[in-house]
Every structure is written in structure tokens, then in C-alpha cells.
Backbone as JSON, one array per atom type, in Angstrom:
{
  "sequence": "MGAVLHPTELRRVFGAFPTGVTAIAAFVDGTPAGLAASSFTSVSLDPPLVSVCVAKTSTTWPVLRRAGRLGVSVLGAHQEHLGRQLSARGGDRFAGATWRASNNGEILLDGACAWLDCSIESEIPAGDHDIVLLRVHDLDADRAVAPLVFHQSTFGRLQQAA",
  "N": [[15.26, -29.34, 30.77], [18.47, -27.86, 30.51], [21.87, -28.71, 31.5], [23.55, -27.19, 34.3], [25.77, -24.69, 33.6], [29.1, -24.15, 34.32], [30.87, -21.19, 35.29], [33.68, -21.23, 34.84], [34.0, -23.13, 32.83], [32.45, -21.97, 30.82], [33.99, -19.62, 30.37], [36.35, -20.82, 29.41], [35.5, -22.01, 26.98], [34.27, -19.83, 25.63], [36.57, -18.32, 25.37], [37.88, -19.51, 23.26], [37.29, -18.18, 21.03], [38.86, -15.77, 19.23], [39.38, -12.29, 19.86], [39.54, -8.73, 19.2], [41.06, -6.04, 21.07], [39.79, -3.35, 22.8], [40.02, 0.06, 23.89], [38.0, 1.95, 25.87], [37.36, 5.22, 26.38], [37.29, 8.44, 28.02], [37.15, 11.93, 28.98], [36.02, 12.72, 32.14], [34.56, 14.83, 34.33], [36.91, 16.35, 34.22], [38.94, 14.48, 34.42], [40.81, 11.75, 33.06], [39.22, 8.72, 32.14], [38.97, 5.22, 31.73], [38.55, 1.95, 30.23], [39.28, -1.48, 29.38], [38.0, -3.49, 26.76], [37.07, -6.51, 25.32], [34.9, -7.35, 24.07], [33.84, -6.08, 21.84], [32.02, -5.14, 18.94], [30.94, -4.71, 15.52], [27.73, -3.44, 14.61], [25.7, -2.16, 13.01], [25.42, -0.62, 9.79], [23.76, 1.4, 8.92], [21.69, 2.94, 10.92], [25.08, 4.03, 11.81], [26.38, 1.85, 14.05], [27.98, 0.37, 16.87], [28.84, -2.14, 19.31], [29.55, -2.8, 22.77], [30.27, -4.91, 25.48], [29.84, -4.61, 28.92], [30.85, -5.43, 32.16], [28.61, -5.75, 34.88], [29.76, -5.37, 37.31], [31.72, -3.52, 36.93], [33.57, -0.73, 38.0], [34.34, 1.44, 36.65], [32.68, 1.88, 34.42], [30.23, 3.16, 35.35], [31.22, 5.75, 35.7], [32.24, 6.43, 33.13], [29.89, 6.32, 31.57], [28.7, 8.74, 31.98], [29.88, 10.5, 30.3], [29.7, 12.65, 27.45], [30.68, 11.93, 24.96], [32.43, 9.04, 23.82], [35.61, 7.67, 23.36], [36.7, 5.08, 21.29], [39.31, 3.01, 21.03], [40.97, 0.77, 19.04], [43.22, -1.41, 20.1], [46.67, -1.65, 19.2], [49.0, -4.3, 18.34], [51.36, -3.78, 19.65], [50.56, -2.6, 21.98], [49.99, -4.07, 24.27], [50.61, -3.67, 26.98], [48.96, -1.5, 27.59], [46.46, -2.67, 27.33], [46.54, -4.38, 29.53], [46.86, -2.5, 31.66], [44.49, -0.99, 31.43], [42.68, -2.89, 32.09], [43.13, -3.43, 34.71], [42.39, -3.17, 38.22], [42.41, -0.19, 39.86], [45.33, 1.99, 40.19], [47.24, 3.95, 37.76], [45.69, 4.05, 34.9], [46.4, 5.13, 32.49], [49.12, 5.42, 32.41], [52.17, 6.01, 30.83], [50.95, 6.09, 28.37], [50.19, 7.74, 25.3], [47.89, 10.09, 24.14], [45.02, 11.66, 22.65], [42.55, 14.13, 23.14], [39.27, 15.19, 22.3], [37.29, 18.18, 21.77], [34.82, 17.3, 22.48], [35.27, 15.5, 24.46], [35.96, 12.78, 24.24], [38.54, 10.29, 24.49], [41.25, 9.27, 22.59], [43.58, 6.8, 21.92], [46.95, 7.14, 20.99], [48.63, 5.43, 18.36], [46.89, 3.32, 18.07], [45.21, 0.78, 16.1], [42.81, 1.39, 15.0], [40.19, 3.83, 15.43], [37.26, 5.17, 16.99], [34.81, 7.66, 17.33], [32.29, 8.03, 19.55], [28.88, 8.02, 20.82], [26.63, 7.18, 23.49], [24.02, 5.15, 22.54], [22.11, 3.31, 23.49], [21.5, 1.18, 26.37], [21.45, -2.19, 27.23], [20.32, -4.47, 29.5], [21.93, -7.55, 30.19], [22.19, -10.38, 31.57], [25.03, -10.82, 33.56], [26.28, -8.68, 32.51], [26.11, -5.51, 30.71], [24.88, -4.66, 27.56], [26.15, -2.28, 25.54], [25.09, -0.08, 23.22], [26.61, 1.87, 20.81], [26.61, 4.9, 19.05], [28.25, 5.78, 16.12], [30.19, 8.56, 15.33], [32.44, 9.48, 14.06], [35.38, 8.08, 12.55], [38.39, 6.15, 11.96], [41.08, 4.23, 10.52], [44.25, 2.59, 10.71], [45.83, 0.75, 8.59], [48.41, -0.15, 8.64], [49.07, -0.8, 11.2], [49.18, -3.57, 13.24], [46.63, -5.47, 14.92], [46.01, -5.91, 18.49], [45.32, -9.01, 19.99], [42.99, -10.95, 21.84], [42.9, -14.06, 23.22], [42.04, -17.2, 24.48], [42.27, -16.28, 27.11], [44.6, -14.79, 27.1], [46.85, -12.25, 25.82], [47.74, -11.69, 22.41], [49.11, -11.85, 19.05], [48.21, -11.4, 15.61], [49.06, -13.73, 13.08], [50.13, -13.77, 9.84], [48.85, -15.88, 7.29], [50.73, -18.21, 5.35]],
  "CA": [[16.13, -28.24, 31.12], [19.87, -28.22, 30.31], [22.78, -28.76, 32.63], [24.06, -25.92, 34.78], [27.09, -24.45, 33.03], [30.0, -23.5, 35.28], [31.54, -20.03, 34.69], [35.03, -21.58, 34.39], [33.85, -23.82, 31.55], [32.0, -20.95, 29.86], [35.15, -18.77, 30.06], [37.27, -21.61, 28.6], [34.96, -22.18, 25.64], [34.15, -18.5, 25.02], [37.92, -17.88, 25.07], [38.36, -20.11, 22.02], [37.0, -17.21, 19.96], [39.75, -14.61, 19.38], [38.79, -10.97, 19.67], [40.41, -7.59, 19.35], [40.98, -5.41, 22.38], [39.51, -1.93, 22.66], [40.04, 0.95, 25.04], [36.87, 2.86, 25.88], [37.91, 6.26, 27.25], [36.78, 9.82, 27.92], [37.33, 12.83, 30.12], [34.82, 12.88, 32.95], [34.89, 15.75, 35.43], [38.29, 16.8, 34.07], [39.87, 13.38, 34.66], [40.65, 10.67, 32.1], [38.7, 7.45, 32.64], [38.96, 4.25, 30.63], [38.53, 0.52, 30.51], [39.54, -2.35, 28.24], [36.88, -4.37, 26.43], [37.32, -7.38, 24.17], [33.58, -7.74, 23.56], [33.46, -5.03, 20.9], [31.63, -5.65, 17.62], [30.13, -3.85, 14.66], [26.32, -3.81, 14.71], [24.87, -1.66, 11.92], [25.99, 0.41, 8.93], [22.8, 2.49, 8.8], [22.66, 3.95, 11.35], [26.35, 3.43, 12.2], [26.35, 1.43, 15.45], [28.83, -0.7, 17.37], [28.46, -2.47, 20.68], [30.55, -3.3, 23.7], [29.64, -5.46, 26.68], [30.53, -4.15, 30.13], [30.42, -6.16, 33.35], [27.84, -4.97, 35.85], [30.63, -5.12, 38.45], [32.7, -2.48, 36.59], [33.49, 0.53, 38.74], [34.68, 2.51, 35.7], [31.58, 2.17, 33.51], [29.33, 4.2, 35.86], [31.87, 7.04, 35.47], [32.29, 6.67, 31.68], [28.56, 6.5, 30.97], [28.32, 10.14, 32.14], [30.55, 11.29, 29.25], [28.9, 12.91, 26.25], [31.28, 11.16, 23.88], [33.4, 8.03, 24.23], [36.58, 7.24, 22.36], [36.97, 3.65, 21.22], [40.57, 2.77, 20.35], [41.29, -0.64, 18.84], [44.63, -1.44, 20.46], [47.63, -2.29, 18.33], [49.72, -5.43, 18.94], [52.43, -3.24, 20.5], [49.95, -1.93, 23.13], [49.54, -5.05, 25.26], [50.71, -3.06, 28.32], [47.77, -0.68, 27.81], [45.36, -3.6, 27.57], [46.66, -4.83, 30.93], [46.61, -1.37, 32.55], [43.08, -0.6, 31.37], [41.91, -3.99, 32.69], [43.47, -3.54, 36.13], [41.64, -2.39, 39.21], [43.31, 0.75, 40.53], [46.53, 2.42, 39.48], [47.07, 4.91, 36.67], [45.4, 3.27, 33.7], [46.95, 5.8, 31.31], [50.57, 5.59, 32.59], [52.97, 5.7, 29.64], [50.16, 6.18, 27.14], [49.98, 9.04, 24.68], [46.53, 10.13, 23.64], [44.46, 12.97, 22.32], [41.14, 14.29, 23.53], [38.59, 16.18, 21.49], [36.45, 19.13, 22.51], [33.65, 16.57, 22.95], [35.65, 14.76, 25.65], [36.44, 11.41, 24.07], [39.98, 10.1, 24.48], [41.7, 8.3, 21.6], [44.97, 6.45, 22.2], [47.88, 7.17, 19.87], [49.19, 4.13, 17.99], [45.85, 2.3, 17.9], [45.03, 0.43, 14.69], [41.58, 2.05, 14.56], [39.54, 4.6, 16.47], [35.89, 5.6, 16.73], [34.23, 8.68, 18.2], [30.94, 7.48, 19.74], [28.02, 8.4, 21.94], [25.78, 6.06, 23.91], [22.7, 5.06, 21.9], [21.25, 2.64, 24.48], [22.1, 0.13, 27.18], [20.54, -3.31, 27.34], [20.77, -5.43, 30.52], [22.11, -8.9, 29.64], [22.85, -11.22, 32.56], [25.98, -10.13, 34.44], [26.84, -7.57, 31.72], [25.22, -4.64, 29.96], [25.27, -4.44, 26.16], [26.08, -0.85, 25.29], [25.09, 0.29, 21.8], [27.25, 3.16, 20.61], [26.48, 5.52, 17.73], [29.54, 6.23, 15.62], [30.15, 9.9, 14.73], [33.63, 9.63, 13.22], [36.23, 6.92, 12.72], [39.47, 5.96, 11.01], [41.9, 3.06, 10.79], [45.6, 2.58, 10.18], [46.06, -0.64, 8.18], [49.82, -0.51, 8.88], [49.22, -1.22, 12.6], [48.55, -4.86, 13.52], [45.81, -5.4, 16.13], [46.21, -6.77, 19.65], [44.3, -10.05, 20.0], [42.75, -11.63, 23.11], [42.51, -15.44, 22.89], [42.3, -18.14, 25.57], [42.6, -15.48, 28.3], [45.92, -14.15, 26.99], [47.04, -11.35, 24.7], [48.57, -12.24, 21.36], [49.2, -11.11, 17.78], [47.84, -12.16, 14.42], [50.15, -14.14, 12.22], [49.61, -13.91, 8.49], [49.0, -17.21, 6.7], [51.74, -18.24, 4.28]],
  "C": [[17.58, -28.72, 31.02], [20.65, -28.22, 31.61], [23.2, -27.35, 33.04], [25.49, -25.78, 34.27], [27.93, -23.65, 34.01], [30.73, -22.34, 34.6], [32.95, -20.34, 34.17], [34.97, -22.25, 33.02], [33.38, -22.85, 30.47], [33.18, -20.08, 29.42], [36.12, -19.52, 29.14], [36.78, -21.71, 27.15], [34.79, -20.84, 24.94], [35.52, -17.98, 24.6], [38.53, -18.49, 23.82], [38.14, -19.17, 20.83], [37.9, -16.0, 20.15], [39.02, -13.3, 19.11], [39.88, -9.91, 19.67], [40.25, -7.03, 20.74], [40.79, -3.91, 22.16], [39.69, -1.21, 24.0], [38.85, 1.88, 24.87], [37.26, 3.96, 26.86], [37.31, 7.63, 26.98], [37.24, 10.62, 29.13], [36.0, 12.94, 30.83], [35.22, 13.71, 34.16], [36.36, 16.14, 35.42], [39.35, 15.74, 34.28], [39.69, 12.31, 33.6], [40.17, 9.39, 32.78], [38.67, 6.48, 31.46], [38.95, 2.83, 31.13], [38.86, -0.23, 29.23], [38.33, -3.24, 28.02], [37.25, -5.19, 25.2], [36.01, -7.81, 23.52], [33.01, -6.69, 22.63], [33.07, -5.66, 19.56], [30.87, -4.6, 16.83], [28.69, -4.36, 14.71], [25.55, -3.42, 13.45], [25.64, -0.61, 11.11], [25.07, 1.62, 8.84], [21.66, 2.28, 9.78], [23.97, 3.27, 11.77], [26.38, 3.15, 13.71], [27.38, 0.33, 15.7], [28.34, -1.03, 18.77], [29.68, -2.92, 21.47], [29.78, -3.82, 24.91], [30.5, -5.1, 27.89], [29.96, -4.89, 31.33], [29.66, -5.23, 34.3], [28.68, -4.62, 37.08], [31.67, -4.03, 38.16], [32.48, -1.24, 37.44], [33.8, 1.72, 37.83], [33.5, 2.87, 34.8], [30.6, 3.21, 34.07], [29.9, 5.61, 35.69], [31.81, 7.37, 33.98], [30.92, 6.96, 31.07], [28.06, 7.95, 31.11], [28.92, 11.03, 31.06], [29.61, 11.49, 28.06], [29.38, 12.11, 25.06], [32.29, 10.19, 24.48], [34.34, 7.75, 23.06], [36.75, 5.74, 22.44], [38.25, 3.5, 20.41], [40.79, 1.27, 20.26], [42.8, -0.76, 19.02], [45.47, -2.19, 19.43], [48.38, -3.38, 19.09], [50.81, -4.96, 19.89], [51.89, -2.6, 21.79], [49.4, -2.89, 24.18], [49.58, -4.47, 26.68], [49.49, -2.19, 28.62], [46.54, -1.55, 28.04], [45.36, -4.09, 29.01], [46.31, -3.7, 31.91], [45.13, -1.0, 32.59], [42.16, -1.68, 31.94], [42.09, -4.07, 34.19], [42.53, -2.72, 37.0], [42.65, -1.49, 39.91], [44.52, 1.08, 39.68], [46.19, 3.41, 38.37], [46.9, 4.14, 35.38], [46.01, 3.86, 32.44], [48.46, 6.02, 31.41], [51.31, 5.15, 31.33], [52.23, 5.8, 28.33], [50.2, 7.61, 26.61], [48.62, 9.0, 24.02], [46.14, 11.55, 23.32], [43.0, 12.97, 22.74], [40.53, 15.37, 22.65], [37.85, 17.17, 22.39], [35.2, 18.45, 23.07], [33.97, 15.67, 24.15], [36.14, 13.34, 25.44], [37.96, 11.4, 24.02], [40.3, 8.99, 23.49], [43.19, 8.06, 21.82], [45.8, 6.49, 20.92], [48.41, 5.77, 19.62], [48.18, 3.03, 17.84], [45.7, 1.98, 16.4], [43.72, 0.99, 14.13], [41.02, 2.84, 15.74], [38.14, 5.01, 16.01], [35.48, 6.62, 17.77], [32.75, 8.32, 18.33], [30.18, 8.2, 20.86], [27.13, 7.21, 22.26], [24.41, 6.18, 23.25], [21.7, 4.44, 22.87], [22.06, 1.6, 25.24], [21.04, -0.94, 27.41], [21.06, -4.26, 28.41], [20.84, -6.83, 29.89], [22.9, -9.74, 30.65], [23.77, -10.4, 33.45], [26.71, -8.99, 33.72], [25.73, -6.66, 31.21], [25.76, -4.56, 28.55], [25.07, -2.96, 25.9], [26.16, -0.62, 23.79], [25.63, 1.7, 21.69], [27.01, 3.64, 19.19], [27.82, 6.09, 17.33], [29.38, 7.57, 14.92], [31.32, 10.14, 13.79], [34.5, 8.41, 13.49], [37.35, 6.93, 11.69], [40.26, 4.73, 11.43], [43.26, 3.23, 10.13], [45.94, 1.13, 9.87], [47.5, -1.09, 8.41], [50.05, -1.01, 10.31], [48.46, -2.53, 12.81], [47.77, -4.79, 14.82], [46.31, -6.31, 17.26], [45.04, -7.75, 19.68], [44.21, -10.66, 21.4], [42.19, -13.01, 22.78], [42.94, -16.36, 24.02], [42.87, -17.43, 26.8], [44.01, -14.88, 28.28], [45.94, -13.21, 25.78], [47.96, -12.0, 23.68], [48.55, -11.34, 20.13], [48.7, -12.02, 16.67], [49.1, -12.56, 13.68], [49.56, -14.4, 10.85], [49.84, -15.33, 7.99], [50.0, -17.12, 5.55], [51.09, -18.26, 2.91]]
}
């Protein structure tokens, strides 16, 4: 049997892998709800699926999972403040943000480098998180907007190689 791995060490090593930052958001009971997730990834082209991992301790996910549709906005490099707000406990997570909502209820943040309109396909328990598979119904990207990056527990930007 292997050594017991300490969460601090796991976080340090997992943090060596840079990721994008997404906002998962929707209207639920007439109120906008959202959270930030850096554990977003593409899963399948046919059917179109993506996934996001959500901590079991999240107080926002139980609200969001009731939405018929979820907006996934891949935050732009200029939206670090939204990444922080959507990660915070309490406060107005949408303060200063501009966004649009569809008739289906998903919320998409203006200025994001990409967006996806999704519904929950399934949830898979995985340790202290749940893996949420999302079916993609519509999507688009703006290649002119650079993505926000999360690396070594801090937000950053991509720098193009010379």
C-alpha cells in the first residue's frame, strides 16, 4: 500500500497543471446563481459532452443542479475579478458583471472567450468532489479574447511563445 498523500502536497502538485477558469451559472428561482470551476474539460464529440468537478462542500452546486440549463463561460484574462467573486463564499458573485440569460435559464457572461449552453447529463461521485457530465446544446468562442489561466493556485495569462 502506498504512502498517505497530504492534501497540501496534492494541491501543490495538481497546481502544476495550468487550467482555464469557467463560470457555471443559471437563473434558479428567479435569482442568478454561479460558481467558478477550473476543473472543466471536454469529454466527447459524439454526443457532445464536457465535464466539471464540483466540491461536495459547495453550497452553490445544490442550487445550480436544479436549473434546466447551465451556462458555462470560459473566462477571459481580463475577468480575473469574476473568477475571484465566483469563488468567494457570500457576497454578490455577479457584482460588476454583464451577462445575458436565455429563455432556458442559463447565464452567459459577456466578454468570455467561449461559452456553452448545457444541461446535466449525469453526476458521478468521486471522492470529495462530484464529476458532472454536461450535454452541450450550443456553443461559441471568440478567438480574439485571451483566456484566464489558473496555475499554482493563482490566476494568470497565457504568453505566446516567440
